[in-house]
LUMTIMAR-390314 format. One record per residue (C-alpha): residue number from 1; residue in three letters; x negated, y negated, z. Coordinates in nm, 4 decimals, always signed. Example, Ala and Ser with C-alpha at 12.3 -4.5 7.8 and 13.67 -1.06 7.14 Angstrom:
! residues 2
PT   n res        X        Y        Z
PT   1 ALA  -1.2300  +0.4500  +0.7800
PT   2 SER  -1.3670  +0.1060  +0.7140
***
This chain:
! residues 438
PT   n res        X        Y        Z
PT   1 ARG  +0.6672  -0.6476  +1.0527
PT   2 VAL  +0.7144  -0.9584  +0.7656
PT   3 ALA  +0.5088  -0.7043  +0.5350
PT   4 ASP  +0.8230  -0.4947  +0.5667
PT   5 ALA  +1.0187  -0.7584  +0.5224
PT   6 VAL  +0.8897  -0.8640  +0.1898
PT   7 SER  +0.8936  -0.5025  +0.0487
PT   8 TYR  +1.2456  -0.4558  +0.1389
PT   9 LEU  +1.3205  -0.7691  -0.0215
PT  10 MET  +1.0991  -0.7135  -0.3647
PT  11 LEU  +1.2975  -0.3776  -0.3313
PT  12 LYS  +1.5293  -0.2636  -0.6067
PT  13 PRO  +1.9224  -0.1946  -0.4952
PT  14 VAL  +1.9239  +0.1938  -0.4622
PT  15 GLU  +2.2113  +0.1908  -0.6972
PT  16 VAL  +2.0382  +0.1139  -1.0046
PT  17 LEU  +1.7566  +0.3760  -0.9534
PT  18 ARG  +1.8566  +0.6320  -1.2015
PT  19 ASN  +1.6739  +0.9236  -1.0411
PT  20 GLU  +1.8813  +1.0920  -0.7501
PT  21 GLY  +1.5109  +1.2161  -0.5868
PT  22 LEU  +1.3696  +0.8248  -0.5980
PT  23 ARG  +1.7239  +0.7196  -0.4763
PT  24 PHE  +1.7236  +0.8771  -0.1967
PT  25 ALA  +1.3242  +0.9016  -0.0769
PT  26 ALA  +1.3564  +0.4989  -0.1420
PT  27 SER  +1.6372  +0.4793  +0.1057
PT  28 THR  +1.5009  +0.7290  +0.3665
PT  29 LEU  +1.1745  +0.4766  +0.3224
PT  30 ALA  +1.3504  +0.1694  +0.3552
PT  31 TYR  +1.5739  +0.2964  +0.6860
PT  32 TYR  +1.2681  +0.4383  +0.9007
PT  33 LYS  +1.0706  +0.1014  +0.7976
PT  34 VAL  +1.3323  -0.1645  +0.8931
PT  35 SER  +1.6779  +0.0076  +0.9421
PT  36 MET  +1.8646  -0.1034  +0.6785
PT  37 VAL  +1.8779  -0.0091  +0.2872
PT  38 LYS  +1.8876  -0.2011  -0.0114
PT  39 GLY  +2.2336  -0.1722  -0.1872
PT  40 SER  +2.5010  +0.0785  -0.0986
PT  41 LEU  +2.4935  +0.4745  -0.1220
PT  42 PRO  +2.7512  +0.6980  -0.0401
PT  43 GLU  +2.8733  +0.7927  +0.2614
PT  44 GLU  +2.7638  +1.1599  +0.2002
PT  45 THR  +2.3985  +1.0566  +0.1309
PT  46 MET  +2.3938  +0.8029  +0.3831
PT  47 ARG  +2.4485  +1.0615  +0.6243
PT  48 ASP  +2.1263  +1.2834  +0.5010
PT  49 VAL  +1.8931  +0.9475  +0.5160
PT  50 GLU  +2.0159  +0.8659  +0.8618
PT  51 ALA  +1.9382  +1.2622  +0.9819
PT  52 THR  +1.5993  +1.2557  +0.7781
PT  53 VAL  +1.4912  +0.9498  +0.9607
PT  54 SER  +1.6268  +1.0890  +1.2708
PT  55 VAL  +1.4035  +1.3765  +1.2509
PT  56 VAL  +1.0914  +1.1296  +1.2242
PT  57 LYS  +1.1718  +0.9337  +1.4904
PT  58 ARG  +1.1850  +1.2135  +1.7262
PT  59 PHE  +0.8942  +1.3598  +1.6290
PT  60 GLU  +0.7159  +1.0512  +1.6706
PT  61 GLU  +0.8279  +1.0180  +2.0457
PT  62 ARG  +0.7612  +1.3406  +2.1055
PT  63 MET  +0.4125  +1.2793  +2.0136
PT  64 LEU  +0.3839  +0.9261  +2.1949
PT  65 GLU  +0.5011  +1.1041  +2.4768
PT  66 THR  +0.2486  +1.4076  +2.4409
PT  67 TYR  -0.0541  +1.2332  +2.3917
PT  68 LEU  +0.0187  +0.9505  +2.6914
PT  69 GLU  +0.0620  +1.2382  +2.9125
PT  70 ARG  -0.2876  +1.3905  +2.7939
PT  71 LYS  -0.4182  +1.0579  +2.8272
PT  72 LYS  -0.2942  +1.0224  +3.1883
PT  73 ARG  -0.4411  +1.3579  +3.2722
PT  74 GLU  -0.7800  +1.1913  +3.1102
PT  75 GLU  -0.8106  +1.4692  +2.8489
PT  76 ALA  -1.0719  +1.4358  +2.6393
PT  77 ASN  -0.9320  +1.5892  +2.3380
PT  78 VAL  -0.5962  +1.4611  +2.2113
PT  79 SER  -0.5949  +1.5250  +1.8627
PT  80 PRO  -0.4402  +1.9193  +1.9293
PT  81 ILE  -0.0734  +1.6990  +1.9269
PT  82 LEU  -0.0835  +1.5881  +1.5201
PT  83 ASN  -0.1538  +1.9831  +1.4314
PT  84 GLY  +0.1351  +2.1648  +1.5935
PT  85 PRO  +0.4664  +2.3616  +1.5210
PT  86 GLU  +0.6455  +2.0317  +1.6088
PT  87 ARG  +0.4855  +1.8896  +1.2729
PT  88 LEU  +0.5380  +2.1522  +1.0443
PT  89 ARG  +0.8889  +2.1690  +1.1350
PT  90 ALA  +0.9822  +1.7763  +1.1068
PT  91 ALA  +0.7530  +1.7896  +0.7564
PT  92 SER  +0.9442  +2.0919  +0.6371
PT  93 ALA  +1.3072  +1.9259  +0.7244
PT  94 VAL  +1.1954  +1.6131  +0.5416
PT  95 TYR  +1.0992  +1.8128  +0.2262
PT  96 GLU  +1.4134  +2.0024  +0.2388
PT  97 ALA  +1.6295  +1.6614  +0.2537
PT  98 VAL  +1.4463  +1.5395  -0.0337
PT  99 SER  +1.4354  +1.8377  -0.2221
PT 100 SER  +1.8122  +1.9049  -0.2164
PT 101 HIS  +1.8857  +1.5514  -0.3757
PT 102 GLY  +1.6828  +1.6407  -0.6716
PT 103 SER  +1.2887  +1.6204  -0.7987
PT 104 LEU  +1.1000  +1.2983  -0.7462
PT 105 SER  +1.0203  +1.1266  -1.0905
PT 106 GLU  +0.7739  +0.9005  -0.8274
PT 107 ILE  +0.6724  +0.8740  -0.4371
PT 108 PRO  +0.7785  +0.5638  -0.2763
PT 109 SER  +0.5498  +0.3126  -0.0966
PT 110 PHE  +0.6091  +0.0180  +0.0381
PT 111 LEU  +0.3905  -0.2604  -0.1151
PT 112 TYR  +0.1440  -0.2712  +0.1601
PT 113 MET  +0.1087  +0.0796  +0.1678
PT 114 ASN  -0.1334  +0.3172  -0.0429
PT 115 HIS  +0.0335  +0.3794  -0.3808
PT 116 MET  -0.0120  +0.7896  -0.4774
PT 117 ASP  +0.0985  +0.6528  -0.8660
PT 118 ARG  +0.2986  +0.4251  -1.0242
PT 119 ASN  +0.5425  +0.2430  -0.7792
PT 120 SER  +0.8348  +0.0986  -0.9775
PT 121 ILE  +1.0773  +0.0865  -0.7159
PT 122 PHE  +1.0496  -0.2991  -0.7156
PT 123 TYR  +1.0973  -0.6511  -0.8784
PT 124 ARG  +0.8513  -0.8746  -0.9736
PT 125 THR  +0.9172  -1.1985  -0.8358
PT 126 LEU  +0.8434  -1.2860  -0.4446
PT 127 PRO  +1.1254  -1.3802  -0.1782
PT 128 SER  +1.1226  -1.7595  -0.0854
PT 129 LYS  +1.0320  -1.8476  +0.2855
PT 130 GLU  +1.4070  -1.8711  +0.3816
PT 131 GLU  +1.4493  -1.5090  +0.2700
PT 132 LEU  +1.1664  -1.3978  +0.4497
PT 133 GLU  +1.2338  -1.5680  +0.7709
PT 134 LYS  +1.6097  -1.4211  +0.7731
PT 135 THR  +1.4907  -1.0886  +0.6723
PT 136 VAL  +1.2205  -1.0715  +0.9557
PT 137 GLU  +1.5185  -1.1734  +1.2382
PT 138 LYS  +1.7400  -0.8891  +1.0879
PT 139 ILE  +1.4621  -0.6359  +1.1221
PT 140 LYS  +1.3610  -0.7493  +1.4802
PT 141 SER  +1.7790  -0.7238  +1.5527
PT 142 GLY  +1.8167  -0.4054  +1.4261
PT 143 MET  +1.5019  -0.2324  +1.5499
PT 144 ARG  +1.5608  -0.3825  +1.9007
PT 145 PHE  +1.2139  -0.5620  +1.8809
PT 146 LYS  +1.1285  -0.8269  +2.1431
PT 147 ILE  +0.8435  -1.0232  +2.0011
PT 148 ASP  +0.8061  -1.3207  +1.8821
PT 149 ILE  +0.6669  -1.3399  +1.4916
PT 150 ASP  +0.4459  -1.6983  +1.4759
PT 151 MET  +0.5212  -1.7155  +1.1109
PT 152 GLU  +0.2017  -2.0189  +1.0871
PT 153 SER  +0.0062  -1.7865  +1.2420
PT 154 ILE  +0.0817  -1.5210  +0.9396
PT 155 GLU  +0.0527  -1.7654  +0.6744
PT 156 ARG  -0.3233  -1.8512  +0.8012
PT 157 GLU  -0.4278  -1.4522  +0.8027
PT 158 ALA  -0.2227  -1.4274  +0.4963
PT 159 THR  -0.4606  -1.7186  +0.3416
PT 160 GLN  -0.7644  -1.5545  +0.4716
PT 161 ALA  -0.6622  -1.2001  +0.3163
PT 162 LEU  -0.6154  -1.3654  -0.0126
PT 163 TRP  -0.9501  -1.5800  +0.0204
PT 164 ASP  -1.0978  -1.2750  +0.0615
PT 165 TRP  -0.9330  -1.0474  -0.1956
PT 166 ASP  -1.0232  -1.3040  -0.4216
PT 167 ARG  -1.3937  -1.3520  -0.3749
PT 168 LYS  -1.3905  -0.9085  -0.3536
PT 169 ASN  -1.2224  -0.9354  -0.7229
PT 170 LYS  -1.4948  -1.2149  -0.8285
PT 171 SER  -1.7797  -0.9795  -0.6760
PT 172 LYS  -1.6340  -0.6644  -0.8800
PT 173 GLU  -1.6241  -0.8971  -1.2047
PT 174 LYS  -1.9782  -1.0182  -1.1450
PT 175 ILE  -2.1357  -0.6816  -1.1095
PT 176 ILE  -1.9178  -0.5538  -1.4604
PT 177 ALA  -2.0706  -0.8764  -1.6117
PT 178 LYS  -2.4507  -0.7072  -1.4860
PT 179 TYR  -2.4125  -0.4297  -1.6693
PT 180 ARG  -2.2115  -0.5090  -1.9595
PT 181 GLU  -2.5239  -0.6935  -2.0123
PT 182 LEU  -2.7790  -0.4342  -1.9361
PT 183 GLY  -2.5410  -0.2373  -2.1476
PT 184 LYS  -2.5521  -0.5096  -2.4478
PT 185 GLY  -2.6439  -0.2061  -2.7933
PT 186 THR  -2.5185  +0.0547  -2.6186
PT 187 HIS  -2.1916  +0.2118  -2.7951
PT 188 PHE  -1.9994  +0.2255  -2.4853
PT 189 LYS  -1.5941  +0.1421  -2.5054
PT 190 SER  -1.5764  -0.0482  -2.1510
PT 191 PHE  -1.7963  -0.1203  -1.8120
PT 192 THR  -1.5483  -0.0859  -1.5221
PT 193 PHE  -1.5317  +0.1260  -1.2069
PT 194 PRO  -1.3428  +0.3945  -1.1551
PT 195 GLU  -0.9821  +0.5135  -0.9828
PT 196 GLU  -0.9708  +0.5480  -0.6447
PT 197 ASP  -0.9062  +0.8776  -0.4510
PT 198 TYR  -1.0187  +0.8416  -0.1258
PT 199 ALA  -0.7949  +1.1530  +0.0276
PT 200 ARG  -0.9564  +1.3885  -0.2703
PT 201 TYR  -1.2655  +1.2667  -0.1202
PT 202 LEU  -1.2349  +1.3643  +0.2343
PT 203 LEU  -1.1162  +1.6925  +0.1714
PT 204 ARG  -1.4104  +1.7891  -0.0689
PT 205 LYS  -1.6901  +1.6147  +0.2387
PT 206 GLU  -1.5096  +1.8514  +0.4979
PT 207 VAL  -1.5659  +2.1590  +0.2436
PT 208 LEU  -1.9003  +2.0504  +0.1724
PT 209 SER  -2.0304  +1.9147  +0.5121
PT 210 LYS  -2.2263  +2.1911  +0.5726
PT 211 GLY  -2.4419  +2.2338  +0.2243
PT 212 ILE  -2.5226  +1.8647  +0.3026
PT 213 ARG  -2.6332  +1.8698  +0.5886
PT 214 ARG  -2.8994  +2.1385  +0.4971
PT 215 ILE  -3.0186  +1.9483  +0.1636
PT 216 LEU  -3.0383  +1.6675  +0.4188
PT 217 ASN  -3.2444  +1.8804  +0.6823
PT 218 ARG  -3.4866  +1.9913  +0.4200
PT 219 LEU  -3.5769  +1.6499  +0.2541
PT 220 SER  -3.5683  +1.4678  +0.6324
PT 221 VAL  -3.8495  +1.7188  +0.7021
PT 222 TYR  -4.0269  +1.6361  +0.4154
PT 223 TYR  -4.0156  +1.2673  +0.4179
PT 224 ASN  -4.1484  +1.3084  +0.7708
PT 225 VAL  -4.4561  +1.5356  +0.6587
PT 226 ALA  -4.5319  +1.3492  +0.3785
PT 227 GLY  -4.4130  +1.0004  +0.4582
PT 228 GLU  -4.3058  +0.7842  +0.7132
PT 229 ASP  -4.4876  +0.9460  +1.0459
PT 230 PHE  -4.8592  +0.8241  +0.9509
PT 231 ARG  -5.0152  +0.9532  +1.2709
PT 232 ARG  -5.2533  +1.1720  +1.1818
PT 233 GLU  -5.5172  +1.4458  +1.3247
PT 234 SER  -5.7897  +1.2417  +1.1851
PT 235 GLY  -5.9204  +0.8979  +1.0289
PT 236 TYR  -5.9734  +0.5779  +1.1994
PT 237 LEU  -5.9042  +0.6217  +1.5880
PT 238 ASP  -5.5589  +0.4084  +1.7248
PT 239 LEU  -5.7780  +0.2876  +2.0583
PT 240 GLN  -5.3959  +0.1902  +2.2299
PT 241 GLU  -5.2688  +0.5427  +2.1597
PT 242 ALA  -5.5859  +0.7099  +2.2617
PT 243 ILE  -5.5691  +0.4803  +2.5903
PT 244 GLN  -5.2138  +0.6388  +2.6318
PT 245 VAL  -5.2873  +0.9483  +2.5426
PT 246 ILE  -5.5683  +0.9956  +2.8610
PT 247 ALA  -5.3451  +0.7762  +3.0916
PT 248 SER  -5.1165  +1.0693  +3.0430
PT 249 GLN  -5.3432  +1.3716  +3.0142
PT 250 SER  -5.1587  +1.4667  +2.7207
PT 251 GLN  -5.2550  +1.7136  +2.5267
PT 252 ARG  -5.1841  +1.5433  +2.1622
PT 253 SER  -5.4540  +1.4899  +1.9112
PT 254 ASP  -5.2743  +1.2771  +1.6816
PT 255 VAL  -5.4788  +0.9451  +1.7809
PT 256 PHE  -5.5729  +0.8961  +1.4110
PT 257 VAL  -5.4151  +0.6872  +1.1795
PT 258 GLU  -5.5169  +0.6314  +0.7732
PT 259 ASP  -5.6450  +0.3064  +0.6079
PT 260 GLU  -5.3077  +0.3258  +0.3852
PT 261 LEU  -4.9629  +0.4409  +0.4498
PT 262 ARG  -4.8929  +0.7217  +0.2289
PT 263 TYR  -4.4865  +0.6861  +0.2406
PT 264 ARG  -4.3589  +0.4974  -0.0605
PT 265 LYS  -4.0219  +0.3153  -0.0620
PT 266 GLN  -3.7636  +0.4928  -0.3377
PT 267 ALA  -3.4451  +0.3760  -0.4714
PT 268 TRP  -3.2540  +0.6066  -0.6621
PT 269 VAL  -3.0167  +0.6321  -0.9111
PT 270 ILE  -2.7590  +0.9251  -0.9404
PT 271 LEU  -2.6325  +0.9457  -1.3137
PT 272 VAL  -2.3213  +1.1553  -1.3247
PT 273 ASP  -2.1289  +1.2970  -1.6455
PT 274 ALA  -1.7554  +1.2397  -1.6840
PT 275 SER  -1.6783  +1.3406  -2.0200
PT 276 THR  -1.4497  +1.6359  -2.1115
PT 277 SER  -1.7308  +1.8637  -2.2303
PT 278 LEU  -1.7568  +1.9671  -1.8428
PT 279 LYS  -1.3869  +1.9535  -1.7692
PT 280 ALA  -1.3713  +2.2916  -1.6924
PT 281 PHE  -1.6335  +2.1948  -1.3979
PT 282 SER  -1.4841  +1.8689  -1.3243
PT 283 GLY  -1.4498  +1.9764  -0.9146
PT 284 GLU  -1.8103  +2.1248  -0.9177
PT 285 VAL  -1.9401  +1.7731  -1.1223
PT 286 ARG  -1.7275  +1.5825  -0.8065
PT 287 ASP  -1.8443  +1.8116  -0.5648
PT 288 ILE  -2.2135  +1.7643  -0.6708
PT 289 ALA  -2.1719  +1.3730  -0.6640
PT 290 LEU  -2.0399  +1.3509  -0.3484
PT 291 SER  -2.2984  +1.5958  -0.1996
PT 292 LEU  -2.5873  +1.3647  -0.3390
PT 293 ALA  -2.3894  +1.0425  -0.2252
PT 294 GLU  -2.3795  +1.1877  +0.1331
PT 295 VAL  -2.7333  +1.2840  +0.1439
PT 296 ALA  -2.8857  +0.9437  -0.0213
PT 297 LYS  -2.6629  +0.7225  +0.2245
PT 298 ASN  -2.8387  +0.9598  +0.5338
PT 299 LEU  -3.1821  +0.9628  +0.3919
PT 300 PHE  -3.2228  +0.6194  +0.3158
PT 301 LEU  -3.2212  +0.3259  +0.6139
PT 302 ASP  -3.2073  +0.0936  +0.3242
PT 303 LYS  -2.8233  +0.1240  +0.1870
PT 304 HIS  -2.8458  -0.1004  -0.1197
PT 305 SER  -3.1790  +0.1428  -0.2422
PT 306 TRP  -2.9187  +0.3604  -0.4155
PT 307 SER  -2.6815  +0.3756  -0.6711
PT 308 ILE  -2.4220  +0.5940  -0.8307
PT 309 PHE  -2.2939  +0.5791  -1.1657
PT 310 ALA  -2.0646  +0.7790  -1.4151
PT 311 PHE  -2.0458  +0.7505  -1.7644
PT 312 ASN  -1.8105  +0.9635  -2.1057
PT 313 ASP  -1.7521  +0.6681  -2.3534
PT 314 ARG  -1.7227  +0.4200  -2.0752
PT 315 PHE  -1.9596  +0.3548  -1.8430
PT 316 TYR  -1.8407  +0.3716  -1.4245
PT 317 ILE  -1.9788  +0.1749  -1.1886
PT 318 ILE  -1.9407  +0.3921  -0.8864
PT 319 LYS  -2.1632  +0.2407  -0.6697
PT 320 ASP  -2.3735  -0.1011  -0.7291
PT 321 PHE  -2.7255  -0.1567  -0.5416
PT 322 SER  -2.5688  -0.4529  -0.3792
PT 323 GLU  -2.2232  -0.2559  -0.2385
PT 324 ASN  -2.2479  -0.0864  +0.0995
PT 325 TYR  -2.0909  +0.2975  +0.0653
PT 326 SER  -1.7778  +0.1879  +0.2014
PT 327 ARG  -1.4460  +0.3807  +0.1679
PT 328 ILE  -1.3978  +0.2000  -0.1622
PT 329 VAL  -1.7389  +0.3776  -0.2834
PT 330 CYS  -1.6434  +0.7214  -0.1322
PT 331 ALA  -1.2901  +0.6703  -0.2848
PT 332 ARG  -1.4112  +0.5971  -0.6517
PT 333 ILE  -1.6431  +0.9383  -0.5804
PT 334 GLY  -1.2854  +1.1084  -0.5241
PT 335 GLY  -1.1371  +0.9147  -0.8612
PT 336 ILE  -1.3985  +1.0930  -1.0701
PT 337 GLU  -1.1760  +1.2323  -1.3925
PT 338 HIS  -1.3062  +1.3900  -1.7212
PT 339 SER  -1.2387  +1.2850  -2.0659
PT 340 GLY  -1.3869  +1.0819  -2.3845
PT 341 MET  -1.7508  +1.1738  -2.5489
PT 342 THR  -2.0913  +1.2263  -2.3742
PT 343 TYR  -2.2813  +0.9426  -2.4433
PT 344 LEU  -2.5783  +1.0399  -2.2603
PT 345 PRO  -2.8424  +0.8446  -2.4043
PT 346 ASP  -2.7048  +0.5004  -2.3289
PT 347 ALA  -2.5668  +0.6059  -2.0194
PT 348 ILE  -2.9614  +0.6708  -1.9071
PT 349 LYS  -3.0742  +0.3214  -2.0766
PT 350 VAL  -2.8330  +0.1955  -1.8822
PT 351 ALA  -2.9138  +0.3601  -1.5155
PT 352 SER  -3.2670  +0.3468  -1.6056
PT 353 ASP  -3.2797  -0.0490  -1.6741
PT 354 SER  -3.0603  -0.1104  -1.3170
PT 355 LEU  -3.3738  +0.1107  -1.1909
PT 356 ARG  -3.6167  -0.0711  -1.3543
PT 357 GLU  -3.5152  -0.4232  -1.1610
PT 358 ARG  -3.5547  -0.2561  -0.8460
PT 359 TYR  -3.9039  -0.3455  -0.5902
PT 360 GLU  -3.9466  +0.0171  -0.4738
PT 361 GLU  -4.2528  +0.1739  -0.5684
PT 362 THR  -4.1251  +0.5117  -0.6611
PT 363 LYS  -3.7817  +0.5096  -0.8888
PT 364 ILE  -3.5966  +0.8250  -0.9219
PT 365 LEU  -3.3134  +0.8933  -1.1692
PT 366 LEU  -3.0921  +1.1729  -1.0989
PT 367 VAL  -2.8592  +1.3032  -1.4298
PT 368 VAL  -2.6126  +1.5374  -1.3441
PT 369 SER  -2.4850  +1.6635  -1.6783
PT 370 ASP  -2.4541  +1.9811  -1.8706
PT 371 ALA  -2.7121  +1.8204  -2.1508
PT 372 PHE  -2.4920  +1.8145  -2.4928
PT 373 PRO  -2.4570  +1.4381  -2.5945
PT 374 VAL  -2.1597  +1.4181  -2.8283
PT 375 GLY  -2.0477  +1.0618  -3.0162
PT 376 TYR  -2.2651  +0.9599  -3.2677
PT 377 ARG  -2.4813  +1.0215  -3.5015
PT 378 ASN  -2.8401  +1.1617  -3.4205
PT 379 ILE  -2.7441  +1.1026  -3.0487
PT 380 ASP  -2.9567  +1.4228  -2.9241
PT 381 GLU  -3.2547  +1.2689  -3.1032
PT 382 GLU  -3.1886  +0.9315  -2.9124
PT 383 LEU  -3.1781  +1.1645  -2.6284
PT 384 ARG  -3.4765  +1.2504  -2.6675
PT 385 ASN  -3.6760  +0.9278  -2.6880
PT 386 ARG  -3.4473  +0.8021  -2.4599
PT 387 VAL  -3.5813  +1.0214  -2.1930
PT 388 ARG  -3.9183  +0.9816  -2.3103
PT 389 THR  -3.9182  +0.6044  -2.2934
PT 390 VAL  -3.7789  +0.6030  -1.9315
PT 391 ILE  -4.0394  +0.8863  -1.8350
PT 392 ARG  -4.3669  +0.6473  -1.9745
PT 393 SER  -4.1660  +0.3294  -1.7754
PT 394 GLY  -4.2869  +0.4944  -1.4341
PT 395 ILE  -3.9506  +0.6372  -1.3413
PT 396 HIS  -3.9159  +0.9418  -1.2428
PT 397 VAL  -3.6056  +1.1417  -1.4232
PT 398 LEU  -3.4830  +1.4854  -1.3037
PT 399 GLY  -3.2055  +1.6465  -1.4807
PT 400 ILE  -2.9505  +1.8539  -1.2881
PT 401 GLY  -2.7868  +2.0757  -1.5237
PT 402 VAL  -2.4229  +2.1645  -1.4625
PT 403 ASN  -2.3229  +2.5329  -1.5216
PT 404 SER  -2.5787  +2.4526  -1.8440
PT 405 GLU  -2.9244  +2.4950  -1.9463
PT 406 GLY  -2.9341  +2.2302  -2.1463
PT 407 VAL  -3.1046  +2.0348  -1.9436
PT 408 LYS  -3.4037  +2.1661  -2.0405
PT 409 LYS  -3.4192  +2.0999  -2.3695
PT 410 TYR  -3.4273  +1.7276  -2.2750
PT 411 PHE  -3.5621  +1.6913  -1.9180
PT 412 PRO  -3.9381  +1.7916  -1.8013
PT 413 VAL  -3.7718  +1.8694  -1.4773
PT 414 SER  -3.4739  +1.9826  -1.4134
PT 415 CYS  -3.2659  +2.2703  -1.1878
PT 416 ILE  -2.9522  +2.4648  -1.3129
PT 417 VAL  -2.6505  +2.4522  -1.0500
PT 418 ARG  -2.3110  +2.6517  -1.0854
PT 419 ASN  -2.1820  +2.5257  -0.7791
PT 420 PRO  -2.2306  +2.2773  -0.4991
PT 421 TYR  -2.3686  +2.5576  -0.2969
PT 422 GLU  -2.6557  +2.6056  -0.5105
PT 423 LEU  -2.7395  +2.2452  -0.4497
PT 424 MET  -3.0006  +2.2870  -0.1419
PT 425 LYS  -3.1489  +2.5678  -0.3142
PT 426 SER  -3.2116  +2.4538  -0.6838
PT 427 PHE  -3.2147  +2.0945  -0.6622
PT 428 VAL  -3.4081  +2.0619  -0.3104
PT 429 LYS  -3.6929  +2.3275  -0.4606
PT 430 ALA  -3.7576  +2.1294  -0.7934
PT 431 PHE  -3.7340  +1.7561  -0.6204
PT 432 PHE  -4.0375  +1.9136  -0.3840
PT 433 GLN  -4.2154  +1.9911  -0.7317
PT 434 TYR  -4.1549  +1.6763  -0.8505
PT 435 MET  -4.2447  +1.4984  -0.5182
PT 436 SER  -4.5928  +1.6996  -0.5241
PT 437 MET  -4.6599  +1.6217  -0.8654
PT 438 MET  -4.6045  +1.1878  -0.8232
***
């Protein structure tokens, strides 16, 4: 409740909010969270606020009752309680109440919540400790909480949270500095992280899950046959394995090992075109990037052996090699937006240089683009030379053309994909062909 108190104290009085819809929504949010409205409202509007919050509270109580009943009966699946008609009725009632007061200029949320867009309903001045303690007591009294809040413990937690936040920021700055150094001499305007949209990522992952599973299954079969399982039907006899087979009277004959392991450790870089030329296919590009990222996550035991970048006339770090595939990385994939020029040769340079630093034997660069470079003089010739240079350095380059055959012009090995559902057939086929050439 301390976070609620901070948000309430920094909230602007509702009467200074010019948009009527925003005024009502902010009042409803505050009343729901702390049972108070900051500022004054007309009596009729206040009654609407109370009625709207009452609908949500009743829904919560009903859901809690249903959950406890099912838990008591030891039912394994309690998720349907979140998808019933009661939820729809409650959501419809809230929507009607908010829309009856006008359109929203923004979606209000407390400071610690996920922000859908800009949030202009707060002052920037932090409240004093005394104000905070008084407000916490008012919230406890108004909402009838019978709990003691240890402010010293909260201060320690806040200090730890700030320290973690600062550490993460420094880590991000270090990553950006690394790519800024790798990108010296390129035409990129900046090196940064993209916006984050975790909700969009979750929605698309659910839709694409079957296709991702198929790609992963086929690649897993390939690696199992050609790589990590190095027991063979001929070679040097593994004496311990042979004794176990004889003792168990098994019909197995894979008791030999090769003199060298055929599996080569791999490092991947997935490079995604986020320029204006692919804006009409922005959903497809994002879906392909998401699918490849999910495949890489499940395919490699070492979570630091792959990375993913996006580019236009800026270079975006979605996942650095040093990062785990966390919710933040997933949110960055969901936040990919299309704008700007297509600095494809520059992006390949930065991506390949980051890949060249890796210790893995096999380095693979997957380029998702329409392969129409735009932005400066002789950029198409620069792209040809860049791809040749990267291939000569020992990095394997595979072009994935998004609804475009332009990749064939620049990439010796490529495939054309019109949507993420074609990714399984086209990408896997091209990948197998390429790996057989290595």
